[in-house]
MDAnalysis code that builds the backbone (N, CA, C; Angstrom):
import MDAnalysis as mda
import numpy as np

u = mda.Universe.empty(357, n_residues=119, atom_resindex=np.repeat(np.arange(119), 3), trajectory=True)
u.add_TopologyAttr("name", ["N", "CA", "C"] * 119)
u.add_TopologyAttr("resid", np.arange(1, 120))
u.add_TopologyAttr("resname", ["MET", "GLU", "LYS", "PHE", "LYS", "VAL", "TYR", "THR", "SER", "PHE", "TYR", "LEU", "ASN", "THR", "VAL", "TYR", "GLU", "LYS", "ASN", "GLN", "VAL", "ILE", "LEU", "MET", "GLY", "LYS", "THR", "LYS", "LYS", "THR", "GLY", "ILE", "SER", "ALA", "THR", "PHE", "GLY", "PRO", "ARG", "TYR", "GLY", "ALA", "ASN", "VAL", "ARG", "LYS", "LYS", "TRP", "ARG", "LEU", "ILE", "MET", "GLU", "LYS", "GLN", "LYS", "GLY", "GLY", "ASN", "LEU", "LYS", "CYS", "PRO", "ARG", "CYS", "GLU", "THR", "LYS", "GLY", "SER", "ILE", "ASN", "ARG", "ILE", "SER", "THR", "GLY", "ILE", "TRP", "HIS", "CYS", "LYS", "LYS", "CYS", "ASP", "ALA", "LYS", "PHE", "THR", "GLY", "GLY", "ALA", "TYR", "ASN", "THR", "GLN", "THR", "PRO", "ARG", "GLY", "ALA", "GLU", "SER", "PHE", "ARG", "ILE", "ALA", "LYS", "ARG", "LYS", "GLN", "ARG", "GLU", "LEU", "GLU", "THR", "ILE", "GLU", "GLU"])
u.atoms.positions = np.array([
    [28.658, 121.348, 13.387],
    [29.967, 120.731, 13.502],
    [29.844, 119.471, 14.354],
    [30.461, 118.432, 13.885],
    [30.364, 117.118, 14.526],
    [31.491, 116.932, 15.541],
    [31.164, 116.457, 16.728],
    [32.192, 116.166, 17.734],
    [32.516, 114.684, 17.671],
    [33.790, 114.352, 17.726],
    [34.231, 112.961, 17.658],
    [34.737, 112.531, 19.015],
    [34.525, 111.276, 19.331],
    [35.032, 110.718, 20.573],
    [36.495, 110.346, 20.388],
    [37.260, 110.570, 21.430],
    [38.681, 110.213, 21.407],
    [38.856, 109.023, 22.333],
    [39.417, 107.953, 21.810],
    [39.658, 106.752, 22.593],
    [41.160, 106.601, 22.768],
    [41.578, 106.288, 23.976],
    [43.000, 106.057, 24.218],
    [43.204, 104.595, 24.562],
    [44.330, 104.087, 24.164],
    [44.700, 102.726, 24.485],
    [45.997, 102.763, 25.274],
    [45.976, 102.272, 26.493],
    [47.163, 102.305, 27.324],
    [48.162, 101.231, 26.916],
    [47.696, 100.185, 26.283],
    [48.573, 99.095, 25.899],
    [49.376, 99.437, 24.659],
    [48.780, 100.124, 23.718],
    [49.445, 100.422, 22.459],
    [50.031, 101.826, 22.415],
    [49.752, 102.649, 23.431],
    [50.248, 104.009, 23.509],
    [49.828, 104.826, 22.282],
    [48.570, 104.683, 21.880],
    [48.057, 105.380, 20.703],
    [46.726, 106.041, 21.013],
    [46.344, 106.983, 20.192],
    [45.045, 107.644, 20.300],
    [44.293, 107.388, 19.006],
    [43.036, 106.959, 19.130],
    [42.204, 106.723, 17.960],
    [41.221, 107.881, 17.815],
    [41.235, 108.558, 16.699],
    [40.347, 109.686, 16.504],
    [39.842, 109.664, 15.051],
    [38.551, 109.412, 14.861],
    [37.902, 109.425, 13.551],
    [38.677, 108.607, 12.524],
    [38.864, 107.308, 12.840],
    [39.533, 106.345, 11.964],
    [40.987, 106.704, 11.672],
    [41.604, 107.473, 12.535],
    [43.018, 107.791, 12.380],
    [43.754, 107.327, 13.625],
    [44.980, 106.909, 13.448],
    [45.810, 106.489, 14.563],
    [46.902, 107.534, 14.743],
    [46.956, 108.143, 15.917],
    [47.962, 109.155, 16.217],
    [48.855, 108.580, 17.313],
    [50.150, 108.471, 17.060],
    [51.074, 107.937, 18.057],
    [51.407, 109.012, 19.080],
    [51.452, 108.609, 20.339],
    [51.775, 109.536, 21.423],
    [53.238, 109.331, 21.819],
    [53.781, 110.270, 22.567],
    [55.153, 110.156, 23.043],
    [55.291, 109.029, 24.049],
    [56.471, 108.439, 24.096],
    [56.701, 107.326, 25.018],
    [57.079, 107.844, 26.396],
    [56.808, 107.041, 27.421],
    [57.139, 107.415, 28.792],
    [58.503, 106.865, 29.164],
    [59.044, 107.368, 30.281],
    [60.338, 106.898, 30.755],
    [60.210, 105.490, 31.320],
    [61.301, 104.739, 31.250],
    [61.325, 103.423, 31.889],
    [61.637, 103.626, 33.369],
    [60.765, 103.137, 34.220],
    [60.943, 103.362, 35.650],
    [61.479, 102.140, 36.376],
    [61.579, 101.024, 35.713],
    [62.159, 99.847, 36.336],
    [61.239, 99.207, 37.354],
    [61.840, 98.738, 38.457],
    [61.108, 97.982, 39.467],
    [60.115, 98.868, 40.220],
    [60.351, 100.180, 40.254],
    [59.462, 101.078, 40.996],
    [58.232, 101.488, 40.195],
    [58.020, 100.907, 39.045],
    [56.851, 101.241, 38.231],
    [55.562, 100.771, 38.883],
    [55.653, 99.844, 39.812],
    [54.457, 99.340, 40.472],
    [53.781, 100.411, 41.330],
    [54.546, 101.445, 41.749],
    [53.982, 102.507, 42.573],
    [53.219, 103.536, 41.757],
    [53.457, 103.587, 40.450],
    [52.800, 104.581, 39.613],
    [53.256, 105.980, 39.996],
    [52.343, 106.943, 40.082],
    [52.744, 108.305, 40.426],
    [52.791, 108.578, 41.933],
    [52.566, 107.558, 42.747],
    [52.494, 107.778, 44.196],
    [53.872, 107.917, 44.827],
    [53.931, 108.525, 45.962],
    [55.070, 108.642, 46.887],
    [56.166, 109.605, 46.449],
    [56.151, 110.135, 45.256],
    [57.149, 111.113, 44.826],
    [58.318, 110.480, 44.095],
    [58.933, 111.263, 43.225],
    [59.992, 110.749, 42.359],
    [61.246, 110.365, 43.141],
    [61.636, 111.181, 44.111],
    [62.872, 110.897, 44.852],
    [62.751, 109.632, 45.690],
    [61.620, 109.429, 46.333],
    [61.419, 108.233, 47.151],
    [61.432, 106.986, 46.269],
    [60.763, 107.056, 45.123],
    [60.748, 105.909, 44.205],
    [62.141, 105.612, 43.670],
    [62.914, 106.650, 43.396],
    [64.264, 106.460, 42.862],
    [65.178, 105.803, 43.898],
    [65.114, 106.278, 45.146],
    [65.937, 105.698, 46.213],
    [65.540, 104.247, 46.471],
    [64.244, 103.982, 46.500],
    [63.758, 102.619, 46.727],
    [64.215, 101.702, 45.596],
    [64.165, 102.208, 44.353],
    [64.581, 101.404, 43.206],
    [66.063, 101.035, 43.301],
    [66.911, 101.987, 43.682],
    [68.346, 101.707, 43.791],
    [68.623, 100.675, 44.876],
    [67.935, 100.785, 46.006],
    [68.131, 99.829, 47.105],
    [67.696, 98.435, 46.685],
    [66.521, 98.323, 46.077],
    [65.993, 97.018, 45.712],
    [66.789, 96.374, 44.575],
    [67.316, 97.167, 43.654],
    [68.128, 96.598, 42.584],
    [69.423, 96.016, 43.129],
    [70.007, 96.657, 44.158],
    [71.213, 96.113, 44.775],
    [70.911, 94.808, 45.495],
    [69.787, 94.772, 46.228],
    [69.461, 93.575, 47.002],
    [69.044, 92.417, 46.109],
    [68.214, 92.678, 45.103],
    [67.699, 91.595, 44.276],
    [68.661, 91.190, 43.178],
    [69.659, 92.023, 42.916],
    [70.618, 91.712, 41.855],
    [71.577, 90.601, 42.225],
    [71.671, 90.262, 43.498],
    [72.577, 89.194, 43.923],
    [74.019, 89.647, 44.009],
    [74.268, 90.954, 44.094],
    [75.630, 91.452, 44.157],
    [76.186, 91.479, 45.576],
    [75.361, 91.190, 46.573],
    [75.808, 91.246, 47.958],
    [76.646, 90.014, 48.275],
    [77.852, 90.242, 48.817],
    [78.773, 89.151, 49.133],
    [78.801, 88.897, 50.627],
    [78.972, 87.647, 50.985],
    [79.162, 87.284, 52.381],
    [80.604, 87.640, 52.767],
    [80.836, 88.317, 53.912],
    [82.207, 88.672, 54.284],
    [83.039, 87.462, 54.712],
    [82.399, 86.373, 55.112],
    [83.148, 85.202, 55.555],
    [83.496, 84.267, 54.394],
    [82.507, 83.858, 53.595],
    [82.769, 82.870, 52.536],
    [82.853, 83.484, 51.142],
    [82.606, 84.811, 51.018],
    [82.697, 85.544, 49.743],
    [81.754, 85.014, 48.662],
    [80.626, 84.420, 49.056],
    [79.658, 83.889, 48.104],
    [78.651, 84.974, 47.744],
    [78.363, 85.091, 46.447],
    [77.373, 86.072, 46.005],
    [75.997, 85.417, 45.976],
    [74.984, 86.178, 46.341],
    [73.611, 85.719, 46.214],
    [73.086, 84.851, 47.336],
    [73.864, 84.655, 48.389],
    [73.389, 83.804, 49.485],
    [73.042, 84.611, 50.729],
    [72.923, 85.917, 50.591],
    [72.693, 86.801, 51.734],
    [71.211, 87.149, 51.865],
    [70.693, 87.080, 53.081],
    [69.328, 87.506, 53.408],
    [69.400, 88.556, 54.502],
    [68.494, 89.515, 54.464],
    [68.406, 90.504, 55.535],
    [67.371, 90.035, 56.538],
    [67.787, 89.832, 57.768],
    [66.882, 89.381, 58.824],
    [66.108, 90.569, 59.385],
    [66.828, 91.620, 59.717],
    [66.240, 92.807, 60.309],
    [67.089, 93.991, 59.873],
    [66.793, 95.176, 60.387],
    [67.561, 96.357, 60.013],
    [69.001, 96.208, 60.474],
    [69.909, 96.090, 59.533],
    [71.331, 95.995, 59.844],
    [71.811, 94.611, 60.230],
    [70.954, 93.600, 60.231],
    [71.363, 92.233, 60.575],
    [71.196, 91.356, 59.345],
    [72.290, 90.696, 58.950],
    [72.323, 89.905, 57.718],
    [72.683, 88.462, 58.029],
    [72.252, 87.540, 57.151],
    [72.485, 86.109, 57.353],
    [72.896, 85.477, 56.032],
    [73.938, 84.647, 56.078],
    [74.393, 83.913, 54.894],
    [73.839, 82.496, 54.963],
    [73.161, 82.065, 53.895],
    [72.568, 80.722, 53.875],
    [73.632, 79.636, 53.744],
    [74.723, 79.937, 53.031],
    [75.722, 78.911, 52.748],
    [76.566, 78.562, 53.981],
    [77.175, 79.579, 54.589],
    [78.073, 79.298, 55.722],
    [77.406, 79.542, 57.069],
    [76.121, 79.916, 57.067],
    [75.329, 80.120, 58.273],
    [75.914, 81.220, 59.179],
    [76.550, 82.219, 58.565],
    [77.112, 83.333, 59.327],
    [76.045, 84.401, 59.524],
    [76.025, 84.976, 60.708],
    [75.134, 86.091, 61.008],
    [76.025, 87.272, 61.371],
    [75.816, 88.405, 60.686],
    [76.690, 89.545, 60.895],
    [75.894, 90.838, 60.763],
    [76.515, 91.939, 61.197],
    [75.862, 93.243, 61.126],
    [76.433, 94.035, 59.963],
    [75.656, 95.000, 59.520],
    [76.068, 95.864, 58.422],
    [75.155, 97.066, 58.387],
    [74.976, 97.607, 57.204],
    [74.088, 98.747, 57.050],
    [72.642, 98.298, 56.982],
    [71.743, 99.255, 56.938],
    [70.323, 98.938, 56.881],
    [69.955, 98.275, 55.559],
    [70.584, 98.720, 54.467],
    [70.234, 98.188, 53.153],
    [71.405, 97.549, 52.437],
    [72.624, 97.643, 52.964],
    [73.805, 97.009, 52.395],
    [74.502, 96.197, 53.465],
    [75.277, 95.234, 53.056],
    [75.966, 94.393, 54.031],
    [77.111, 95.120, 54.701],
    [77.608, 96.189, 54.080],
    [78.737, 96.904, 54.645],
    [78.545, 98.400, 54.435],
    [78.838, 99.185, 55.458],
    [78.751, 100.634, 55.343],
    [80.144, 101.185, 55.028],
    [80.240, 102.384, 54.476],
    [81.560, 102.953, 54.200],
    [82.414, 103.099, 55.461],
    [81.800, 103.509, 56.564],
    [82.544, 103.652, 57.821],
    [83.001, 102.293, 58.343],
    [82.162, 101.278, 58.214],
    [82.539, 99.936, 58.645],
    [83.686, 99.375, 57.819],
    [83.684, 99.645, 56.512],
    [84.772, 99.179, 55.649],
    [86.083, 99.866, 56.023],
    [85.999, 101.141, 56.370],
    [87.197, 101.888, 56.767],
    [87.781, 101.335, 58.056],
    [86.931, 101.079, 59.042],
    [87.431, 100.551, 60.309],
    [87.989, 99.131, 60.145],
    [87.424, 98.352, 59.219],
    [87.945, 97.007, 58.956],
    [89.349, 97.093, 58.357],
    [89.557, 98.036, 57.426],
    [90.884, 98.214, 56.825],
    [91.900, 98.659, 57.869],
    [91.493, 99.566, 58.769],
    [92.405, 100.047, 59.811],
    [92.791, 98.903, 60.743],
    [91.817, 98.080, 61.129],
    [92.094, 96.955, 62.026],
    [93.041, 95.963, 61.380],
    [92.874, 95.697, 60.086],
    [93.779, 94.777, 59.384],
    [95.193, 95.338, 59.335],
    [95.311, 96.655, 59.063],
    [96.624, 97.286, 58.989],
    [97.327, 97.230, 60.336],
    [96.601, 97.502, 61.435],
    [97.188, 97.441, 62.778],
    [97.657, 96.026, 63.110],
    [96.857, 95.041, 62.679],
    [97.234, 93.650, 62.936],
    [98.514, 93.279, 62.197],
    [98.647, 93.748, 60.947],
    [99.869, 93.483, 60.180],
    [101.067, 94.155, 60.828],
    [100.894, 95.393, 61.326],
    [101.987, 96.100, 61.985],
    [102.434, 95.370, 63.246],
    [101.476, 94.852, 64.027],
    [101.828, 94.106, 65.230],
    [102.577, 92.823, 64.897],
    [102.180, 92.145, 63.824],
    [102.841, 90.905, 63.421],
    [104.285, 91.176, 62.979],
    [104.502, 92.287, 62.256],
    [105.869, 92.597, 61.813],
    [106.751, 93.011, 62.987],
    [106.166, 93.666, 64.006],
    [106.957, 94.059, 65.194],
    [107.369, 92.835, 65.995],
    [106.483, 91.844, 66.094],
    [106.773, 90.631, 66.870],
    [107.854, 89.789, 66.231],
    [108.005, 89.876, 64.933],
    [109.014, 89.065, 64.240],
    [110.338, 89.712, 64.324],
])
């Protein structure tokens, strides 16, 4: 009985066996975290992918000038806007945390109440 060599091609996702082409199943799309391959675990790669997609997508807005895509992270929780040159604090990976947004809404409401009392 003759043994045949099996050759795999990573680019074409096919297996060549004795002049036959056998198609293999396709893999999942992993997005930006595909550079890690199988390392670091699925949950870590998934969390990292979500964080990086938010940052690189340009969806982060400056709280002062409301410009999208002009925000840079200087350090953990410290953000900088290139357009209006504002430096402000926020979350480690987002410009605003849920608790910070809540306290901002409360402060605005209190300010409106004080203004209506003074009038």
